[in-house]
C-alpha positions as CSV (number, residue, x, y, z in Angstrom):
1,M,0.0,0.0,0.0
2,S,1.4,3.6,-1.0
3,S,0.3,5.1,2.4
4,P,-0.1,3.8,5.9
5,V,-3.3,2.0,6.3
6,R,-5.7,3.9,8.7
7,V,-9.1,2.4,9.5
8,R,-11.8,3.1,12.1
9,F,-14.6,1.5,14.0
10,A,-17.2,4.2,14.9
11,P,-20.0,2.8,17.0
12,S,-22.9,4.8,18.3
13,P,-23.4,4.4,22.1
14,T,-27.1,3.8,21.9
15,G,-26.9,0.2,22.9
16,N,-24.4,-2.6,23.7
17,L,-21.9,-3.9,21.2
18,H,-23.7,-6.3,19.1
19,V,-22.5,-9.2,17.1
20,G,-22.6,-7.2,13.7
21,G,-20.7,-4.3,15.0
22,A,-18.1,-6.6,16.7
23,R,-17.5,-8.3,13.4
24,T,-17.2,-4.8,11.7
25,A,-14.5,-3.8,14.4
26,L,-12.7,-7.3,14.0
27,F,-12.3,-6.9,10.3
28,N,-11.0,-3.3,10.5
29,W,-8.7,-4.4,13.2
30,L,-7.4,-7.5,11.3
31,F,-7.0,-5.4,8.2
32,A,-4.9,-2.7,10.1
33,R,-2.7,-5.4,11.8
34,H,-2.1,-7.3,8.6
35,H,-0.8,-4.2,6.9
36,G,1.0,-2.7,10.0
37,G,-1.5,0.2,10.0
38,V,-3.6,2.0,12.6
39,F,-6.8,1.0,14.1
40,I,-9.0,4.0,15.4
41,L,-12.0,3.8,17.7
42,R,-14.3,6.7,17.4
43,I,-17.5,7.1,19.4
44,E,-20.3,8.7,17.4
45,D,-22.5,10.2,20.3
46,T,-24.3,13.0,18.6
47,D,-27.7,11.2,19.2
48,L,-28.0,13.0,22.4
49,E,-31.4,11.5,23.5
50,R,-30.2,7.9,23.1
51,S,-26.5,7.9,23.8
52,Q,-25.4,6.8,27.2
53,E,-22.3,6.7,29.0
54,A,-23.1,3.1,30.2
55,Y,-23.2,2.0,26.6
56,T,-19.9,3.6,25.8
57,R,-18.5,1.6,28.6
58,A,-20.2,-1.6,27.3
59,I,-18.7,-1.0,23.9
60,L,-15.1,-0.6,25.3
61,D,-15.4,-3.5,27.5
62,G,-16.8,-5.7,24.7
63,L,-14.0,-4.9,22.5
64,R,-11.5,-5.5,25.2
65,W,-13.0,-8.9,26.0
66,L,-12.6,-9.7,22.3
67,G,-8.8,-8.6,22.5
68,L,-9.3,-5.8,20.0
69,D,-6.9,-3.0,21.1
70,W,-7.1,0.4,19.3
71,D,-4.2,2.6,18.5
72,E,-6.1,5.9,18.8
73,G,-9.3,6.6,20.6
74,P,-10.9,6.8,24.0
75,E,-8.5,6.2,26.9
76,V,-5.7,6.0,24.5
77,G,-5.6,9.4,22.8
78,G,-4.0,10.2,19.6
79,P,-2.9,13.0,17.3
80,H,-6.3,13.3,15.6
81,G,-8.7,13.6,18.5
82,P,-11.0,14.2,20.1
83,Y,-12.5,10.8,19.5
84,F,-16.1,11.5,20.7
85,Q,-18.0,13.4,18.0
86,T,-19.8,15.6,20.8
87,Q,-16.3,16.9,21.4
88,R,-15.7,17.7,17.7
89,E,-18.3,20.4,17.2
90,G,-15.7,23.1,16.5
91,L,-14.3,21.0,13.6
92,Y,-17.9,20.6,12.1
93,R,-18.5,24.2,12.4
94,E,-15.2,25.0,10.6
95,A,-16.0,22.8,7.8
96,V,-19.7,24.3,7.5
97,E,-18.2,27.8,7.4
98,R,-15.9,27.0,4.7
99,L,-18.5,25.3,2.6
100,L,-20.9,28.0,3.0
101,R,-18.3,30.6,1.9
102,E,-17.7,28.5,-1.2
103,G,-21.4,28.4,-2.0
104,K,-21.6,24.7,-1.6
105,L,-24.3,24.6,1.1
106,Y,-27.5,26.6,1.3
107,H,-30.1,27.4,3.9
108,C,-33.3,25.5,3.7
109,F,-36.4,26.8,5.6
110,C,-38.8,24.2,4.5
111,T,-40.9,23.0,7.5
112,A,-41.9,19.3,8.0
113,E,-45.3,19.9,6.7
114,T,-43.9,21.4,3.5
115,L,-41.6,18.4,3.0
116,E,-44.5,16.0,3.6
117,T,-46.7,17.8,1.1
118,M,-43.8,17.7,-1.5
119,R,-43.3,13.8,-0.9
120,Q,-47.0,13.2,-1.4
121,D,-47.2,15.1,-4.6
122,Q,-44.1,13.4,-6.0
123,A,-45.6,10.0,-5.0
124,E,-48.8,10.7,-6.9
125,R,-46.7,11.8,-10.0
126,K,-44.6,8.7,-9.6
127,V,-41.3,10.6,-9.8
128,A,-38.3,10.2,-7.5
129,I,-39.0,11.4,-4.1
130,K,-36.4,13.9,-3.0
131,Y,-36.0,17.5,-2.1
132,D,-36.9,19.8,-5.1
133,G,-34.4,22.4,-4.3
134,R,-36.9,25.3,-3.8
135,C,-34.7,27.1,-1.3
136,R,-31.5,26.8,-3.4
137,A,-32.1,30.3,-5.0
138,L,-32.7,32.3,-1.8
139,G,-30.7,35.4,-1.9
140,R,-28.5,36.4,1.0
141,A,-30.7,39.1,2.2
142,E,-33.7,36.9,2.2
143,V,-31.9,34.3,4.1
144,E,-30.6,36.7,6.7
145,R,-34.1,38.3,7.0
146,R,-35.7,34.9,7.7
147,I,-32.9,33.8,10.2
148,A,-33.4,37.2,12.0
149,T,-37.2,36.6,12.3
150,G,-36.4,33.2,14.2
151,E,-37.3,30.8,11.4
152,K,-35.7,27.5,11.7
153,F,-33.4,26.1,9.0
154,V,-31.2,23.2,8.0
155,L,-28.2,23.5,5.8
156,R,-28.2,21.5,2.5
157,L,-25.4,20.4,0.2
158,R,-25.9,21.5,-3.4
159,C,-26.1,18.2,-5.1
160,P,-24.7,18.4,-8.7
161,E,-26.9,17.2,-11.5
162,G,-26.1,14.6,-14.1
163,E,-23.0,13.4,-12.4
164,S,-21.8,9.8,-12.0
165,V,-21.0,8.7,-8.4
166,E,-19.2,5.4,-8.5
167,W,-16.4,3.7,-6.8
168,E,-14.6,0.4,-7.0
169,D,-15.7,-1.3,-3.8
170,L,-13.1,-3.8,-2.4
171,T,-15.7,-6.4,-1.7
172,K,-18.6,-5.6,-4.1
173,G,-16.8,-4.5,-7.3
174,R,-17.7,-1.4,-9.1
175,L,-20.8,0.4,-7.9
176,S,-22.4,3.4,-9.5
177,F,-25.2,5.9,-8.8
178,T,-26.4,8.9,-10.6
179,S,-26.5,12.1,-8.7
180,D,-30.0,12.9,-10.1
181,L,-31.4,10.3,-7.8
182,L,-29.8,11.8,-4.7
183,D,-31.3,14.5,-2.4
184,D,-29.8,17.8,-1.6
185,L,-28.3,16.3,1.5
186,V,-29.0,17.7,4.8
187,V,-25.6,18.4,6.6
188,V,-26.7,20.5,9.6
189,K,-30.0,19.8,11.4
190,S,-32.2,22.6,12.7
191,D,-30.8,22.1,16.2
192,G,-27.4,22.9,14.9
193,M,-26.2,19.4,15.1
194,P,-24.3,17.8,12.1
195,T,-26.1,15.0,10.4
196,Y,-24.5,11.4,10.4
197,N,-23.1,11.5,6.9
198,F,-21.5,14.9,7.2
199,A,-19.9,14.2,10.6
200,V,-18.5,10.9,9.3
201,V,-16.9,12.5,6.4
202,V,-15.4,15.4,8.4
203,D,-14.2,12.9,11.0
204,D,-12.7,10.4,8.2
205,V,-10.9,13.3,6.6
206,G,-9.6,14.8,9.7
207,M,-8.5,11.4,11.0
208,K,-6.8,10.5,7.5
209,I,-8.9,7.4,7.2
210,T,-7.5,5.4,4.2
211,H,-10.1,2.5,4.1
212,V,-13.8,2.4,5.2
213,I,-14.8,-1.1,6.0
214,R,-18.3,-1.4,7.3
215,G,-21.6,-3.4,6.8
216,E,-23.3,-3.4,3.4
217,D,-26.3,-1.7,4.8
218,H,-24.1,1.5,4.5
219,I,-23.9,1.2,0.7
220,S,-26.7,3.7,0.3
221,N,-24.7,6.3,2.3
222,T,-21.6,6.0,0.2
223,P,-22.7,8.0,-2.8
224,K,-23.7,10.8,-0.4
225,Q,-20.6,10.8,1.4
226,I,-18.6,10.7,-1.9
227,L,-20.4,14.0,-2.8
228,L,-19.4,15.4,0.5
229,Y,-15.7,14.3,-0.1
230,R,-15.9,16.1,-3.4
231,A,-17.3,19.2,-1.9
232,M,-14.5,19.3,0.7
233,E,-11.9,18.6,-2.0
234,A,-10.5,15.8,0.0
235,P,-9.1,12.4,-1.2
236,L,-11.6,9.4,-1.2
237,P,-10.8,6.5,1.0
238,R,-11.2,3.0,-0.3
239,F,-14.6,1.5,0.4
240,A,-15.3,-2.1,1.5
241,H,-18.8,-3.2,2.4
242,I,-18.9,-6.4,4.2
243,P,-22.0,-8.8,4.2
244,M,-24.6,-8.8,6.8
245,I,-24.9,-11.4,9.5
246,L,-28.0,-13.5,9.1
247,G,-29.9,-16.0,11.3
248,K,-30.4,-19.7,10.2
249,D,-33.6,-18.5,8.5
250,R,-31.5,-16.1,6.4
251,A,-33.2,-13.1,7.9
252,R,-31.0,-10.4,9.4
253,L,-29.7,-11.3,12.8
254,S,-31.9,-10.1,15.4
255,K,-33.1,-10.9,19.1
256,R,-35.4,-13.5,17.9
257,H,-32.4,-15.5,16.9
258,G,-30.9,-15.4,20.4
259,A,-28.5,-13.2,22.0
260,T,-27.1,-10.4,19.8
261,S,-25.0,-8.5,22.3
262,V,-21.3,-9.6,22.6
263,I,-21.4,-9.2,26.4
264,E,-24.2,-11.9,26.5
265,Y,-21.8,-14.3,25.0
266,E,-19.2,-13.7,27.6
267,K,-22.1,-14.4,30.2
268,M,-22.9,-17.5,28.4
269,G,-19.3,-18.8,29.0
270,F,-17.8,-18.4,25.6
271,D,-14.1,-17.9,25.3
272,P,-13.0,-14.6,23.7
273,E,-10.4,-16.2,21.5
274,A,-12.8,-18.7,20.3
275,F,-15.5,-16.1,19.7
276,R,-13.0,-13.9,17.9
277,N,-12.1,-16.7,15.7
278,Y,-15.7,-17.5,14.8
279,L,-16.6,-13.9,14.1
280,A,-13.7,-13.7,11.7
281,L,-15.1,-16.6,9.6
282,L,-18.5,-14.9,9.2
283,G,-18.2,-13.6,5.8
284,W,-14.5,-14.4,5.4
285,A,-12.4,-17.4,4.8
286,P,-8.6,-18.1,4.5
287,E,-7.3,-19.7,1.3
288,D,-7.1,-23.0,3.1
289,H,-10.8,-23.6,3.9
290,T,-10.0,-26.8,5.8
291,Q,-8.3,-24.9,8.7
292,E,-11.0,-23.2,10.9
293,L,-9.1,-22.8,14.2
294,L,-6.9,-19.6,13.6
295,S,-4.7,-17.8,16.2
296,R,-4.5,-14.2,16.4
297,E,-1.2,-14.2,14.6
298,E,-2.6,-16.5,12.0
299,L,-5.5,-14.2,11.3
300,F,-3.2,-11.3,11.1
301,A,-1.1,-12.9,8.5
302,R,-4.0,-14.2,6.4
303,F,-6.7,-11.6,6.6
304,T,-7.4,-9.8,3.3
305,L,-10.5,-8.1,1.9
306,D,-10.3,-10.0,-1.3
307,R,-11.3,-13.2,0.6
308,V,-14.5,-11.5,2.1
309,S,-17.7,-13.0,0.7
310,S,-20.3,-11.0,-1.0
311,H,-23.1,-13.0,0.4
312,G,-24.7,-12.9,3.9
313,A,-23.0,-14.9,6.6
314,I,-25.0,-17.3,8.6
315,F,-24.5,-17.2,12.5
316,D,-24.7,-20.6,13.8
317,L,-24.7,-21.1,17.5
318,D,-24.1,-24.7,17.3
319,K,-20.9,-24.1,15.3
320,L,-19.8,-21.4,17.7
321,T,-20.3,-23.9,20.6
322,W,-18.3,-26.5,18.7
323,M,-15.4,-24.1,18.2
324,N,-15.4,-23.0,21.7
325,A,-15.3,-26.7,22.8
326,E,-12.2,-27.2,20.5
327,Y,-10.4,-24.3,21.9
328,I,-11.0,-25.5,25.5
329,K,-9.6,-29.0,24.5
330,R,-6.4,-27.4,23.5
331,F,-5.7,-25.4,26.6
332,S,-3.3,-26.6,29.2
333,P,-4.8,-27.3,32.6
334,A,-3.2,-24.1,34.1
335,T,-4.6,-22.1,31.1
336,L,-8.1,-23.5,31.5
337,L,-8.0,-22.9,35.2
338,A,-7.4,-19.2,34.6
339,R,-10.4,-19.1,32.2
340,L,-12.5,-21.0,34.5
341,R,-11.6,-19.2,37.7
342,P,-14.2,-16.4,37.5
343,W,-16.9,-19.1,37.1
344,L,-15.5,-21.3,39.8
345,A,-15.5,-18.5,42.2
346,Q,-19.2,-18.3,42.0
347,I,-19.3,-21.8,43.7
348,P,-19.9,-21.7,47.2
349,G,-17.0,-23.0,49.1
350,F,-14.4,-22.4,46.4
351,P,-11.6,-22.9,46.6
352,G,-12.3,-25.4,49.3
353,G,-8.7,-25.6,50.5
354,F,-7.4,-26.8,47.0
355,D,-4.1,-25.2,46.0
356,D,-3.6,-24.1,42.4
357,A,-1.9,-27.3,41.4
358,A,-4.9,-29.4,42.5
359,L,-7.3,-26.8,41.0
360,A,-5.4,-27.1,37.6
361,K,-5.6,-30.8,37.7
362,M,-9.4,-30.6,38.4
363,A,-9.7,-28.2,35.4
364,G,-7.8,-30.6,33.2
365,L,-10.5,-33.3,34.0
366,Y,-13.0,-31.0,32.2
367,R,-11.1,-30.3,28.9
368,E,-13.0,-32.8,27.1
369,R,-16.4,-32.3,28.9
370,V,-17.2,-28.5,29.0
371,K,-18.3,-26.8,26.0
372,T,-18.8,-23.3,27.5
373,Y,-17.4,-22.1,30.8
374,N,-20.5,-21.7,32.4
375,E,-21.1,-25.5,32.4
376,I,-18.5,-25.9,35.0
377,L,-20.8,-24.4,37.6
378,T,-23.0,-27.5,37.6
379,M,-20.4,-30.0,36.5
380,A,-17.8,-29.4,39.1
381,D,-19.6,-27.8,42.0
382,W,-19.3,-31.1,44.1
383,F,-15.6,-30.7,44.3
384,F,-16.1,-27.8,46.6
385,I,-19.6,-28.6,48.1
386,E,-19.4,-32.1,49.7
387,P,-22.5,-34.0,48.7
388,A,-25.3,-34.0,51.3
389,T,-27.6,-36.1,49.1
390,F,-27.0,-38.8,46.6
391,D,-28.4,-39.5,43.2
392,A,-31.6,-41.7,43.6
393,K,-30.8,-44.0,40.7
394,G,-27.3,-44.3,41.9
395,L,-28.6,-45.5,45.3
396,E,-30.8,-48.0,43.4
397,K,-28.0,-49.3,41.6
398,A,-25.9,-49.6,44.8
399,A,-28.7,-51.5,46.6
400,K,-28.6,-54.2,43.8
401,I,-24.8,-54.8,44.5
402,G,-25.5,-56.7,47.7
403,G,-23.6,-56.0,50.9
404,A,-22.6,-52.6,49.5
405,R,-22.0,-51.0,52.8
406,A,-19.7,-53.6,54.2
407,L,-17.8,-53.7,50.9
408,L,-17.4,-49.9,50.9
409,A,-16.1,-50.1,54.7
410,K,-13.5,-52.7,53.6
411,L,-12.5,-50.4,50.7
412,I,-12.1,-47.5,53.1
413,D,-9.7,-49.6,55.2
414,R,-7.7,-50.7,52.3
415,L,-7.4,-47.1,51.1
416,Q,-6.2,-45.9,54.4
417,T,-3.1,-48.0,53.9
418,A,-2.6,-47.2,50.3
419,G,0.9,-45.8,49.4
420,E,1.1,-43.3,46.5
421,F,-2.4,-41.5,46.2
422,T,-2.2,-41.0,42.4
423,E,-4.2,-42.2,39.5
424,G,-2.3,-45.3,38.4
425,P,-1.6,-46.8,41.9
426,L,-5.2,-46.1,43.0
427,E,-6.6,-47.8,40.0
428,G,-4.3,-50.8,40.6
429,L,-5.5,-50.9,44.3
430,V,-9.2,-50.9,43.4
431,R,-8.8,-53.5,40.8
432,S,-6.9,-55.9,43.0
433,F,-9.4,-55.1,45.9
434,A,-12.4,-56.0,43.7
435,E,-10.8,-59.2,42.6
436,A,-9.8,-60.3,46.1
437,E,-13.5,-59.6,47.3
438,G,-14.9,-61.5,44.2
439,R,-16.7,-58.3,43.2
440,K,-17.2,-56.5,39.8
441,F,-14.7,-53.8,39.4
442,G,-17.5,-51.6,37.9
443,D,-19.5,-52.1,41.1
444,V,-16.8,-50.9,43.4
445,V,-16.1,-47.8,41.0
446,H,-19.9,-47.0,41.2
447,L,-19.9,-47.0,45.0
448,C,-16.7,-44.8,45.2
449,R,-18.0,-42.3,42.6
450,L,-21.5,-41.9,44.2
451,G,-19.8,-41.5,47.6
452,L,-17.4,-38.8,46.5
453,S,-19.6,-36.8,44.2
454,G,-23.2,-37.8,44.9
455,R,-23.4,-38.4,41.2
456,T,-23.3,-41.3,38.8
457,A,-21.3,-39.5,36.2
458,T,-18.0,-37.6,36.8
459,P,-14.6,-37.5,35.1
460,G,-12.3,-40.6,35.6
461,L,-12.8,-41.8,39.2
462,F,-9.0,-42.3,40.0
463,E,-8.2,-38.9,38.6
464,V,-10.8,-37.5,40.8
465,M,-9.5,-39.4,43.9
466,A,-6.1,-38.0,43.1
467,V,-7.4,-34.4,43.0
468,L,-9.4,-34.8,46.1
469,G,-6.4,-36.3,48.0
470,R,-6.4,-39.1,50.6
471,E,-7.9,-37.0,53.4
472,R,-11.0,-35.8,51.4
473,T,-11.5,-39.1,49.8
474,L,-11.6,-41.1,52.8
475,A,-13.7,-38.4,54.7
476,R,-16.4,-38.4,52.0
477,L,-16.5,-42.2,51.7
478,G,-16.8,-42.4,55.4
479,R,-19.7,-40.1,55.6
480,F,-21.3,-42.0,52.7
481,L,-21.4,-45.2,54.7
482,T,-24.6,-43.9,56.6
483,S,-26.4,-43.4,53.3
484,C,-25.0,-46.5,51.4
485,P,-27.5,-49.4,51.2
486,A,-26.9,-52.4,53.2
């Protein structure tokens, strides 16, 4: 690239960071990192009625959870700030004054009622519905007189007639519009605030944005913005419009398809690296389609806009869950413990006297079992909460063993004299014990598992015993004796 890549993600703090916005931020971030460029975060908070500080915080937190770091923006700063639109009013005013001086803007005093009558007339005549330019020819004296009398007005861009507005979209190919179909764009509203399209262009010019990567729902804004770039005599960035994210029914992703806020997926127990990996594959694919699990560095190296699809991307929760499980399987026990710790901390009794080494071993027992982190709350709570009740079907099975209580008491005595209390020696001890007692190995295992956990299904029994340790194992089995069928 001839100039350093500078891209931006510019969310509006009128809601939480949703999946579509997160994917847009991710594509910009990956593009910047691939080219050694700059990723800018800009907050478009000019919707004063709906913008909230809490949403700004949620957006920043969501991006950080995904691991997306910005080079310029809130809490980071940079040479082209401020990075909140409400703090950039002076810059918009300067741009407006310049365009007014050059005759590229004009005052429009048409009321809402006038505009509605105009639209109805155009609809009846079946012509393009747009502002008819009736205020274009107002003289300076007339404009000043009407302003002095307190008439409200907006400022409009003089849209050229008969011009082609086209660009080579980096994902859609060549797109073209005629200016005759475009309105005389409002750039400043009657309350003095800049409109979205005007503020975006002023900001992108001021921040020297080289590439605008955004959802394809913004395609209709692009010709309007190109006219503003021309009016400001500013170089055009390259545009890339990425496909929308759809539900399985191919409708645009919405709340009816499930959670749409990124923070909800954090609460659902998804890993940020897995979620980021999955988002990257929504509308983009590496050359090697067979590789789906991609590290951050691999994404940096492989992400290019020419691999972005022109078709909608299907958000599949099942596929996301599968990918999350695959990530978990690849974590070391210590890494998994670090990811699980916020969830484990919600279990009463945690850490239950276990040191980090034991906790890491416990976490390792669930690498092949949990698909999302929140599952650990119900899968492993018994490690920290000694069972007070025991599975009814488990007790029924124990009753069929015959002499289960006496058998368990003998095993407890045998375990008290056990040497090394680790997985291999423990399995050997229990096997030899069952053989010596003429009992089925599986029956002895069942009694132990039920006594230690209160459940019929846990990770491997001998791994569990090793994590619990001799003292806890014997204490739990001893207390189970009173509940074990005779």
